[in-house]
C-alpha positions, 0 to 999 in steps of 0.5 A: 555541455555534452560531456556533463550530460554523458556524465550525469547519464553514466552516474544515473546508470551506475546508481540504478545498477547499485540499486538493482544489485542491492535489491537482489542481494537483499532479496527484494522480492521476497520481502516485498511479497511478504509485506504485501501478504502480512499487510492483506492479513492485518487489514481485516483485523485493523478494520474491525478494531477501527469500527469498534473504536468508531461506535463509541463516537458515532451512532451505530446507524450512521456508521453503518450507513456510511460503510454501506455507501463506501462498500457500494463504491468499492465492491461492484454490485454490493447492495445493502 
């Protein structure tokens, strides 16, 4: 039983080592940074498009009230 556990640990270590080497070889930090950057850049335009679409289905005042409520929860000190 002990040798089986040892084999599992060795296989797990080898797997993690291969994952880390592949991450480094494929410039994982650079790719993850680029993904985070472009995600942040796209949040504002996508939010605007979503609000434009929602104004066709929900009353504008109700939408503004709901958005203000959520902004109060997300942004400390935000008051409408």
